[in-house]
C-alpha positions as CSV (number, residue, x, y, z in Angstrom):
1,M,51.5,102.3,-5.9
2,K,48.5,100.4,-7.0
3,I,47.8,98.9,-3.5
4,P,47.6,102.2,-1.5
5,I,45.3,103.6,-4.2
6,L,43.2,100.5,-4.2
7,L,43.0,100.8,-0.2
8,C,42.0,104.5,-0.5
9,I,39.2,103.6,-2.9
10,I,37.9,100.9,-0.5
11,Q,38.4,103.3,2.5
12,L,36.2,106.0,0.7
13,V,33.5,103.4,0.3
14,R,33.6,102.3,3.9
15,G,34.0,105.8,5.4
16,C,36.8,104.9,7.9
17,P,40.5,104.0,7.3
18,I,41.2,100.2,6.8
19,G,41.6,98.4,10.1
20,C,40.4,101.3,12.1
21,S,37.1,102.3,13.9
22,C,35.8,105.9,14.0
23,N,33.7,107.5,16.7
24,G,33.2,111.2,16.0
25,S,36.7,112.8,15.9
26,A,38.3,109.7,17.5
27,V,40.1,107.2,15.3
28,T,41.3,103.7,16.7
29,C,43.4,101.4,14.7
30,I,44.6,97.9,15.6
31,S,47.0,95.5,13.9
32,L,47.7,97.5,10.8
33,T,50.0,96.2,8.0
34,K,52.6,98.6,6.4
35,Q,50.2,99.2,3.4
36,E,47.3,99.8,5.7
37,F,49.4,102.3,7.8
38,E,50.3,104.2,4.6
39,S,46.7,104.4,3.7
40,L,45.8,105.8,7.2
41,V,48.6,108.5,6.9
42,I,47.1,109.5,3.4
43,S,43.6,109.7,5.2
44,L,44.8,111.9,8.1
45,K,46.0,114.5,5.6
46,D,42.7,115.3,4.3
47,A,39.2,116.2,5.6
48,P,37.5,115.0,7.7
49,Y,40.3,112.9,9.3
50,N,42.8,115.9,9.5
51,A,40.4,117.2,12.3
52,T,41.0,114.1,14.4
53,S,41.2,115.0,18.2
54,E,41.9,111.4,19.4
55,L,44.1,108.9,17.8
56,S,44.9,105.3,19.0
57,L,47.2,103.0,17.3
58,T,47.9,99.4,18.5
59,S,50.4,96.8,16.9
60,I,51.3,98.9,13.9
61,A,53.9,97.5,11.5
62,N,56.8,99.7,10.6
63,F,55.5,102.4,12.8
64,S,57.2,105.9,12.5
65,M,56.2,108.9,14.5
66,S,57.6,111.3,11.9
67,S,55.5,109.8,9.2
68,L,52.4,110.9,10.7
69,P,51.0,114.1,9.0
70,E,50.2,117.4,10.7
71,I,46.9,117.1,12.7
72,P,46.3,120.5,14.1
73,K,43.5,119.5,16.5
74,L,44.9,116.4,17.9
75,K,44.8,116.3,21.6
76,F,45.2,112.6,22.5
77,L,47.8,110.4,20.9
78,K,48.2,106.8,22.1
79,V,50.9,104.4,20.5
80,S,51.1,100.7,21.9
81,S,53.0,97.7,20.9
82,S,54.3,99.2,17.8
83,P,58.2,99.0,17.8
84,G,59.7,101.4,15.3
85,D,62.3,104.3,15.2
86,N,63.7,105.2,18.5
87,D,65.0,108.7,17.3
88,W,61.9,110.8,17.0
89,F,61.7,113.6,14.7
90,L,58.6,115.9,15.0
91,R,57.9,118.9,12.9
92,R,57.3,122.2,14.8
93,N,53.6,122.3,14.0
94,Q,52.9,118.6,13.6
95,F,50.8,118.4,16.8
96,P,50.4,121.9,18.1
97,E,47.5,121.1,20.6
98,L,48.6,117.6,21.8
99,Q,48.0,117.3,25.4
100,T,48.3,113.7,26.1
101,L,50.8,111.2,24.6
102,H,50.8,107.6,25.5
103,F,53.9,105.5,23.9
104,T,53.9,102.2,25.6
105,K,55.5,98.7,24.9
106,C,57.3,100.0,21.9
107,Q,60.8,99.0,23.0
108,L,61.9,102.7,23.3
109,K,65.6,102.9,24.5
110,V,66.3,106.6,24.3
111,F,64.1,109.3,25.8
112,P,62.8,111.3,22.9
113,K,64.2,114.9,22.7
114,A,61.7,115.7,20.1
115,L,59.1,116.3,22.9
116,I,60.3,119.8,22.9
117,S,58.2,120.2,19.8
118,L,54.9,119.5,21.9
119,P,54.5,122.8,23.7
120,S,50.9,121.9,25.0
121,L,51.8,118.5,26.4
122,L,50.4,117.8,29.9
123,E,50.6,114.0,30.3
124,L,53.2,111.7,29.0
125,D,53.2,107.9,29.5
126,L,56.4,105.9,28.2
127,S,55.8,102.8,30.4
128,D,56.9,99.2,29.5
129,N,59.7,100.3,27.3
130,L,63.6,100.0,27.7
131,L,64.6,103.4,28.8
132,E,67.8,103.3,31.0
133,N,68.6,106.9,31.9
134,L,66.8,110.1,32.4
135,G,69.3,113.2,32.3
136,A,68.6,116.6,33.3
137,D,67.8,117.5,29.8
138,S,65.3,114.7,29.3
139,I,62.1,116.8,29.7
140,H,62.2,120.2,28.4
141,I,58.5,121.0,28.6
142,R,58.1,123.2,31.6
143,S,54.2,122.8,31.5
144,I,54.1,119.1,31.8
145,Q,52.2,117.8,34.7
146,R,52.1,114.1,34.8
147,V,54.8,111.5,33.7
148,Y,54.3,107.8,33.8
149,L,57.4,105.6,33.3
150,K,56.7,102.4,35.1
151,N,58.3,99.1,34.1
152,N,61.5,100.4,32.4
153,Q,65.1,99.9,33.2
154,I,65.8,103.4,34.6
155,K,68.8,103.6,37.1
156,T,69.0,107.4,37.6
157,S,66.3,110.2,37.3
158,D,66.6,113.8,36.9
159,F,63.4,116.0,36.1
160,T,65.0,119.5,36.8
161,S,63.4,121.0,33.7
162,A,59.9,119.8,34.4
163,V,59.2,122.3,37.2
164,S,55.4,122.1,36.8
165,L,55.3,118.4,37.3
166,R,52.7,117.2,39.7
167,E,52.6,113.5,39.3
168,L,55.6,111.1,38.6
169,I,55.3,107.3,38.3
170,L,58.6,105.5,38.3
171,R,57.3,102.1,39.5
172,Q,59.3,98.9,38.7
173,N,62.6,100.4,37.5
174,Q,66.2,99.9,38.9
175,I,66.7,103.2,40.7
176,K,69.2,102.9,43.6
177,L,69.6,106.5,44.4
178,I,67.2,109.7,44.2
179,E,69.1,112.5,42.6
180,T,67.2,115.9,42.8
181,D,69.6,118.3,44.3
182,T,69.1,121.0,41.7
183,T,68.5,124.7,41.3
184,D,65.0,124.2,40.0
185,P,63.3,121.9,42.5
186,L,60.1,120.0,41.9
187,Q,58.0,122.4,44.0
188,Q,54.7,121.4,42.3
189,L,55.0,117.6,42.7
190,E,52.3,116.0,44.8
191,T,52.4,112.3,43.9
192,L,55.5,110.3,43.6
193,D,55.6,106.5,43.0
194,L,59.1,104.8,43.5
195,S,57.7,101.3,44.3
196,G,59.5,98.2,42.9
197,N,63.0,99.8,42.8
198,L,66.3,99.1,44.5
199,L,66.4,101.8,47.0
200,S,68.1,100.7,50.2
201,E,68.2,104.2,51.7
202,V,66.5,107.5,51.0
203,R,68.9,110.4,51.6
204,L,67.8,113.4,53.6
205,E,69.3,116.0,51.3
206,A,67.5,114.5,48.3
207,Q,64.2,115.4,49.8
208,Q,64.6,119.1,50.0
209,N,63.0,119.5,46.6
210,F,59.8,117.8,47.3
211,R,58.3,120.5,49.6
212,H,54.7,120.0,48.5
213,L,54.8,116.2,48.1
214,F,51.4,114.9,49.1
215,S,51.8,111.1,48.5
216,L,54.9,108.9,48.5
217,N,54.9,105.2,47.6
218,L,58.2,103.4,48.5
219,S,56.7,99.8,48.5
220,C,58.8,96.9,47.4
221,N,62.2,98.6,48.0
222,P,64.9,96.8,50.2
223,L,64.7,99.3,53.1
224,Q,64.9,97.1,56.0
225,V,65.4,99.8,58.6
226,I,63.5,103.0,58.8
227,R,66.0,105.3,60.3
228,D,65.5,108.5,62.4
229,G,64.3,111.4,60.2
230,F,64.7,109.4,56.9
231,L,62.3,111.8,55.3
232,Q,61.8,115.6,55.6
233,L,58.5,116.3,53.8
234,P,56.4,119.0,55.6
235,D,53.2,118.3,53.4
236,L,53.3,114.6,53.0
237,Q,50.0,113.0,54.1
238,V,50.1,109.5,52.5
239,L,53.1,107.0,52.9
240,Q,53.4,103.4,51.5
241,L,56.1,101.1,52.7
242,D,54.5,97.6,51.8
243,K,56.7,94.7,51.2
244,C,60.0,96.4,51.9
245,D,61.4,93.8,54.2
246,V,61.3,96.2,57.0
247,S,62.5,94.9,60.4
248,V,63.0,97.9,62.5
249,V,61.3,101.4,62.8
250,E,63.5,103.6,64.8
251,A,62.5,106.5,67.1
252,G,61.8,109.8,65.3
253,A,61.4,107.9,61.9
254,F,58.4,109.8,61.0
255,G,59.1,112.8,63.3
256,N,59.7,115.2,60.2
257,L,56.4,114.4,58.7
258,P,54.0,116.6,60.7
259,R,51.1,116.2,58.5
260,L,51.3,112.5,57.9
261,H,47.7,111.1,57.9
262,S,47.8,107.6,56.5
263,M,50.5,104.9,56.2
264,D,50.6,101.4,55.0
265,I,53.5,99.2,56.2
266,K,51.8,95.9,55.8
267,N,53.3,92.5,54.4
268,N,56.6,93.1,56.3
269,P,56.8,89.6,58.2
270,N,60.1,90.6,59.7
271,L,58.9,93.6,61.2
272,V,59.4,93.0,64.9
273,Y,60.1,96.4,66.4
274,F,58.2,99.7,66.0
275,S,59.5,102.3,68.2
276,P,56.8,104.1,70.5
277,Y,58.6,107.3,69.5
278,A,58.4,106.9,65.8
279,F,55.7,109.6,65.7
280,S,57.3,111.9,68.0
281,N,56.3,115.2,66.3
282,N,53.3,114.1,64.5
283,T,49.9,115.6,65.4
284,S,47.6,114.6,62.4
285,F,48.2,110.8,62.2
286,Y,44.9,108.9,61.5
287,R,45.4,105.6,59.9
288,L,48.1,102.8,60.3
289,N,48.0,99.4,58.5
290,I,50.4,96.8,59.9
291,Q,48.7,93.8,58.5
292,N,50.9,90.6,58.0
293,S,53.8,91.9,60.1
294,G,55.8,90.1,62.7
295,F,54.7,92.0,65.9
296,K,54.2,89.9,69.0
297,R,53.1,93.0,70.9
298,I,52.0,96.5,69.5
299,P,53.2,99.3,71.8
300,L,50.3,101.1,73.7
301,V,51.7,104.5,72.6
302,I,50.8,103.5,69.0
303,L,47.4,102.5,70.0
304,D,46.9,105.9,71.6
305,K,48.4,107.7,68.6
306,V,46.2,106.3,65.7
307,S,42.5,106.4,65.3
308,Q,42.3,103.6,62.8
309,L,44.6,100.4,63.0
310,Y,44.7,97.3,60.8
311,I,46.4,94.3,62.3
312,K,45.0,91.2,60.4
313,D,47.4,88.3,60.0
314,T,50.0,89.9,62.5
315,Q,51.8,87.3,64.8
316,L,50.5,88.8,68.0
317,D,51.0,86.9,71.4
318,C,47.5,86.2,72.9
319,S,48.8,86.6,76.4
320,C,50.1,90.1,75.8
321,T,47.1,91.0,73.4
322,S,44.5,90.2,76.0
323,R,45.8,92.8,78.4
324,D,46.8,95.5,75.9
325,M,43.9,95.5,73.4
326,Q,40.7,94.7,75.1
327,D,40.1,98.4,75.7
328,Y,40.9,99.7,72.2
329,G,39.3,96.9,70.0
330,A,35.9,98.7,69.5
331,V,37.5,102.1,68.6
332,T,40.9,101.5,67.1
333,I,41.1,98.2,65.6
334,V,39.2,98.4,62.3
335,D,39.6,94.6,61.5
336,W,39.1,93.6,65.0
337,I,36.6,90.7,63.9
338,D,39.3,89.3,61.6
339,A,42.4,89.8,63.7
340,T,44.0,86.8,65.3
341,C,46.6,85.8,67.9
342,K,48.6,82.9,68.9
343,T,48.4,81.2,72.2
344,K,51.3,79.6,74.0
345,I,50.7,76.3,72.5
346,G,50.5,77.7,69.0
347,A,46.7,77.7,68.4
348,V,45.2,80.6,66.5
349,Q,42.6,82.4,68.1
350,K,40.3,85.5,67.0
351,L,40.8,88.6,69.3
352,S,37.1,89.1,69.2
353,H,36.7,85.8,71.2
354,L,39.6,86.4,73.3
355,E,38.8,86.7,77.1
356,K,40.7,89.2,79.2
357,S,43.4,87.5,81.2
358,D,45.3,88.4,84.4
359,E,48.2,86.4,83.2
360,P,51.2,88.8,82.9
361,C,52.8,89.4,79.6
362,P,56.2,87.7,79.6
363,D,59.1,90.2,79.1
364,N,61.1,89.8,76.1
365,L,64.1,91.4,74.3
366,L,63.9,91.9,70.7
367,T,67.0,91.3,68.4
368,P,65.7,91.8,64.9
369,F,68.9,90.8,63.1
370,G,69.8,87.9,65.4
371,I,72.7,87.3,67.6
372,K,75.4,87.3,65.0
373,Q,75.9,90.3,62.9
374,V,78.4,91.6,60.4
375,A,79.6,95.1,59.9
376,V,81.9,96.6,57.2
377,V,84.9,98.9,58.4
378,G,83.8,102.7,57.8
379,Q,80.1,102.2,57.6
380,A,77.5,103.5,60.2
381,Y,76.0,100.6,61.9
382,R,73.5,99.8,64.8
383,I,73.2,96.6,66.9
384,Y,69.5,96.6,67.6
385,C,68.1,95.3,70.9
386,A,65.1,96.5,72.7
387,N,62.4,95.8,75.3
388,D,59.2,94.5,73.9
389,G,56.8,97.0,75.2
390,T,57.8,96.7,78.8
391,N,59.1,99.3,81.2
392,S,62.3,97.4,82.3
393,K,65.6,99.1,82.4
394,L,68.1,98.3,79.6
395,Y,71.9,98.0,79.9
396,W,74.6,97.6,77.4
397,I,77.8,95.6,78.2
398,S,80.6,96.3,75.6
399,P,83.5,93.9,74.8
400,N,85.7,95.4,77.3
401,K,83.2,94.7,79.9
402,T,82.0,98.3,80.5
403,T,78.4,98.5,81.5
404,I,76.4,101.4,80.6
405,E,72.6,102.2,81.3
406,A,70.8,102.9,78.1
407,K,68.7,106.1,77.7
408,Q,65.9,107.0,75.3
409,P,67.4,107.7,71.8
410,E,67.9,111.4,70.9
411,L,66.2,112.5,67.9
412,R,67.9,114.1,64.9
413,K,67.0,117.7,64.2
414,S,65.2,118.3,60.9
415,T,67.6,121.2,60.1
416,E,70.8,119.3,60.8
417,K,73.0,118.6,57.9
418,R,76.3,117.1,57.4
419,T,79.0,118.8,55.3
420,D,81.9,116.7,54.3
421,Y,85.2,117.5,56.0
422,F,87.1,118.3,52.7
423,T,84.6,120.8,51.7
424,T,84.5,122.6,55.1
425,T,88.2,122.9,55.4
426,L,88.5,124.0,51.8
427,L,86.3,127.0,52.5
428,D,87.7,127.4,56.0
429,P,91.2,126.2,56.4
430,S,91.2,127.0,60.2
431,F,88.1,125.0,60.8
432,S,88.0,122.7,63.9
433,K,84.9,121.0,65.3
434,H,84.3,119.2,68.4
435,H,82.5,116.1,67.4
436,E,80.1,114.1,69.4
437,E,80.8,110.6,70.5
438,R,81.5,108.1,67.8
439,V,79.4,105.4,69.7
440,H,75.7,106.1,70.7
441,I,73.9,103.9,73.2
442,S,70.2,103.9,73.5
443,T,67.2,101.7,74.6
444,E,66.9,100.6,70.9
445,Y,70.5,100.2,69.8
446,Y,74.2,100.2,70.2
447,G,75.2,102.5,67.4
448,F,78.5,103.5,65.6
449,D,78.9,106.5,63.4
450,V,82.0,104.9,61.9
451,V,82.9,101.3,62.4
452,L,86.5,100.6,63.3
453,D,88.3,97.1,63.1
454,S,88.5,97.3,67.0
455,D,84.7,97.4,67.4
456,A,84.4,93.6,66.7
457,G,83.5,91.5,69.8
458,H,80.5,90.5,72.0
459,Y,77.9,92.9,73.1
460,E,75.4,92.2,75.8
461,C,72.0,93.5,76.0
462,V,70.5,93.2,79.5
463,S,66.9,93.9,80.6
464,K,66.3,94.2,84.3
465,S,63.1,94.4,86.1
466,D,62.0,93.7,89.6
467,L,61.0,90.2,88.7
468,K,63.8,88.9,86.4
469,T,66.8,89.7,84.2
470,I,67.0,89.0,80.6
471,T,70.4,88.8,78.6
472,R,71.1,88.7,74.9
473,K,74.7,88.4,73.9
474,I,75.2,89.7,70.3
475,E,78.3,88.8,68.3
476,L,79.7,91.6,65.9
477,Q,82.1,90.6,63.3
478,V,84.0,93.4,61.5
479,V,85.2,92.8,58.0
480,K,87.4,94.9,55.9
481,P,86.5,95.8,52.4
482,E,88.6,94.8,49.5
483,I,90.1,98.2,48.4
484,Y,93.4,98.1,46.3
485,L,95.7,100.9,45.4
486,N,97.4,100.5,42.1
487,A,100.1,102.6,40.3
488,S,98.5,102.9,36.8
489,H,101.4,105.0,35.4
490,V,104.8,105.7,36.7
491,A,107.2,108.5,35.6
492,T,110.4,110.0,36.9
493,T,108.8,112.6,39.1
494,S,105.1,111.4,39.3
495,V,103.1,108.4,39.9
496,H,99.3,108.1,38.7
497,L,97.3,106.3,41.3
498,S,93.8,104.5,41.1
499,W,91.8,102.3,43.4
500,N,88.9,100.0,42.8
501,N,86.4,101.3,45.3
502,N,85.6,103.7,48.2
503,L,84.4,103.3,51.7
504,K,80.8,103.9,52.4
505,I,80.9,106.7,54.7
506,E,77.8,108.3,56.3
507,A,79.5,110.4,58.9
508,V,81.2,112.7,56.3
509,D,81.7,115.6,58.7
510,R,84.2,113.5,60.9
511,V,86.0,111.4,58.2
512,A,88.6,112.5,55.7
513,L,90.5,110.8,52.8
514,R,94.1,111.5,52.0
515,I,97.0,110.1,50.3
516,T,100.5,109.8,52.0
517,A,103.8,109.4,50.4
518,S,107.1,108.7,52.3
519,N,110.5,107.3,51.9
520,E,113.5,106.3,53.9
521,K,115.0,109.9,54.1
522,M,112.3,111.3,56.3
523,F,110.4,112.5,53.3
524,K,106.6,112.7,53.8
525,R,103.8,114.3,51.9
526,Q,100.0,114.4,52.5
527,V,97.4,115.3,50.0
528,Q,93.8,115.8,51.2
529,L,91.1,114.3,48.8
530,S,87.3,114.5,48.8
531,L,85.2,111.5,49.9
532,Y,83.3,112.0,46.7
533,N,86.1,111.2,44.4
534,M,84.0,109.5,41.9
535,F,87.0,108.7,39.5
536,R,89.0,107.0,42.2
537,S,92.3,108.4,40.9
538,Y,94.9,110.9,41.7
539,N,98.2,112.0,40.1
540,L,100.9,112.3,42.7
541,V,103.6,114.7,41.5
542,N,106.8,116.5,42.5
543,L,108.6,113.3,43.5
544,S,112.4,112.5,43.2
545,A,113.6,110.3,40.4
546,D,114.8,106.8,41.1
547,K,113.4,106.7,44.6
548,E,111.2,104.0,46.3
549,Y,108.1,105.5,48.0
550,E,105.6,104.0,50.3
551,I,102.2,105.4,49.1
552,C,99.1,104.9,51.1
553,L,95.4,105.7,50.7
554,E,94.0,106.3,54.0
555,W,90.6,107.1,55.5
556,Y,90.7,108.5,59.0
557,L,88.9,110.2,61.8
558,T,89.6,114.0,61.8
559,D,89.2,114.5,65.5
560,L,91.6,111.9,66.7
561,E,93.5,111.1,63.5
562,T,92.6,107.4,64.1
563,I,93.0,105.4,60.9
564,I,89.9,103.7,59.7
565,Y,91.3,101.9,56.8
566,K,94.3,102.2,54.6
567,S,95.8,100.6,51.4
568,C,99.5,100.9,50.7
569,I,101.9,100.0,48.0
570,L,105.7,100.4,47.4
571,Q,106.6,102.1,44.2
572,R,110.0,103.4,42.8
573,T,110.0,106.2,40.3
574,K,111.7,105.9,37.0
575,P,115.3,107.0,36.8
576,F,116.5,109.9,34.5
577,K,117.9,108.6,31.2
578,T,120.3,110.1,28.5
579,I,118.9,110.6,25.1
580,M,120.6,107.4,23.8
581,Q,119.2,105.4,26.8
582,S,115.9,106.4,26.2
583,L,115.9,105.3,22.7
584,N,114.9,101.9,21.5
585,A,116.3,99.9,18.6
586,K,113.7,100.9,16.1
587,V,113.9,104.6,17.0
588,A,117.8,104.5,16.8
589,I,117.9,102.9,13.4
590,G,115.4,105.4,12.1
591,L,117.4,108.3,13.3
592,I,120.6,106.8,11.8
593,V,118.8,106.4,8.5
594,V,117.6,109.9,8.6
595,L,121.2,111.1,9.5
596,I,122.6,109.2,6.4
597,V,120.0,110.8,4.2
598,V,120.8,114.2,5.5
599,V,124.6,113.8,5.1
600,V,124.1,112.5,1.5
601,F,121.9,115.4,0.6
602,C,124.3,117.9,2.2
603,C,127.3,116.3,0.3
604,D,125.6,116.2,-2.9
605,T,124.5,119.9,-2.5
606,R,128.2,120.8,-1.8
607,I,129.6,119.0,-4.6
608,H,127.0,120.5,-7.1
609,Q,128.0,123.9,-5.8
610,K,131.6,123.3,-6.3
611,V,131.3,122.1,-10.0
612,A,129.0,125.1,-10.8
613,Y,131.5,127.5,-9.1
614,F,134.5,126.2,-11.2
615,S,132.4,126.2,-14.4
616,R,131.4,129.8,-13.8
617,I,135.2,130.8,-13.2
618,K,136.3,129.2,-16.3
619,K,133.6,130.8,-18.4
620,N,134.4,134.2,-17.0
621,A,138.2,133.7,-17.8
622,K,137.5,132.9,-21.3
623,M,135.4,136.0,-21.8
624,Q,138.1,138.1,-20.4
625,Q,140.7,136.7,-22.5
626,S,138.6,137.1,-25.7
627,I,138.1,140.8,-25.0
628,S,141.8,141.5,-24.6
629,G,142.6,139.8,-28.0
630,Q,144.7,137.0,-26.4
631,S,142.4,134.2,-26.9
632,M,143.3,131.7,-29.6
633,L,141.1,128.9,-30.7
634,T,143.4,126.1,-31.6
635,Q,140.5,124.3,-33.2
636,S,139.4,127.5,-35.3
637,S,138.8,126.9,-39.2
638,S,140.0,130.5,-40.1
639,V,143.3,130.8,-41.9
640,D,144.8,133.3,-39.6
641,A,143.3,131.7,-36.5
642,T,141.9,135.1,-35.5
643,T,138.8,135.1,-33.5
644,Y,135.7,136.8,-34.7
645,E,135.8,139.4,-32.2
646,N,139.5,140.2,-32.8
647,F,138.8,140.4,-36.6
648,Q,136.2,143.0,-35.9
649,L,138.6,145.0,-33.8
650,S,141.3,144.9,-36.5
651,V,138.9,146.1,-39.2
652,T,137.6,148.8,-36.9
653,S,141.1,150.0,-36.0
654,A,142.0,150.0,-39.8
655,S,138.9,152.0,-40.7
656,E,139.7,154.6,-38.2
657,R,143.1,155.3,-39.8
658,P,143.3,158.5,-41.9
659,L,143.2,157.8,-45.7
660,I,146.3,158.6,-47.9
């Protein structure tokens, strides 16, 4: 107690808490010991520090949020590098006017539920902590507008209760999937930063809640392919796709972004194909940055579409660039002076010094993923092959030697949604739908909605012009996933099934999952399951005892009943057993012991009842004999051997005689 008192005395002399600096109503403290922090807490309870509006604490020993006193006028609180308690407890009126809370580098593992005690909070920063999960109930403050959670370990995120959120920063986490299919969408969200995560795809249905999103950062995610209609954001104006290892941008990739104004897709050295139809429905596009990309030739359609183009450090071919870009350099290419290209001999030359040449640009076929590719059964897959900016006709030759002329890819409608077959038939059992072709052939790819084992083989991509024909032969290898069906529990009339994984199905409207069970006696049963069976298990019931069944887990095409993949096991149900058969040795011994105890107890009770019965009869007999005067006590000490009761009777009888 002496040390805090001494610190308080020193503090009163100095005018500011020990280890802190004061500037008006702002207090900043760095590297406080436990005693100094206790002294600060004491100071904040009294004037003038109880009117503090800004409090900054860095490297505080044994910090505890609940130990801070009530500070009615506090609006800004910053705590950094001060590991302490993870489970906050805030009093209701501890910080009634707090608007900004920064709690960074504090090894926080659990999202603090005590934030509900901060009704005025507008900005929250929990960056550089150890947070792993953000559930639907993480943020209960409906008025919060800005949340910063960069550099944590978050895998899933859900901000359904933060309906007023305008800015959300989730940079450098471990998010693989965006989950925002909620009843309270983030209608007010304007800025979303998901850079530095593990997103390999962005689902269309996940974007329905971001209707007013203005800026989206997806940089440093392993996207590889920007698919047709991968975003549906009507108000999006700024999009960042830097360092995403992008190789292909398909036709219609940005067709559902009508107001897109600026996009950065730089630092993607493997980006070799950018479809001329990528901005099919966009009318507001202004700026595109493709610096340090793998382009050999930029489609002229893009040069016409954008007003500002950045191309520094791209791998342009000088022979094509001299013909394509001379007329656009002064207007469109912003970094024209620094932009370069490579000649046939590998020399680097500035575009500004490049002379216009009449040499024709050589035709080329682009195969972004090489001539040997691997697909997994069940997945949606596309073999990419396209002309490099030429007007040559493109043909595809399938493994069965069928030649098909490729057409411009059909763009996906923004309103098109895929409902899984299980849900559709559950709501409408009579549902039947004529599906489009499983295989799609275009001038950009040979695509499969669902890959089958039979799709393996050699595919030829042929470009034909009046001058020459170019062919690329691509080998597609199809591998089967390792999905194992297992009987985790077997009974007489049921088998509990489980499996280790599910197929990755994108065409959920044309693929179904079922379990079949059959035996030698023509018995067969089918059970329809949902593709979204997250528990990967099912209890198959109403089977016969002591029968062997072939049980299969099957994914199949609903239109043709074609099996995509199946995993089967042979399993015999258990036979019915008698009671004694079902007992083991320990249980049998136990029952015998119990039976012996019951028998002994019953016999003892019966013997006791018999003894008591005979004793009662004997006693009653003696009493009856005594009353009738016939009982003689052979062991009596009286002279006439008369009982006391009989003597009384004899006296009484004599007294009743008449006197003479």
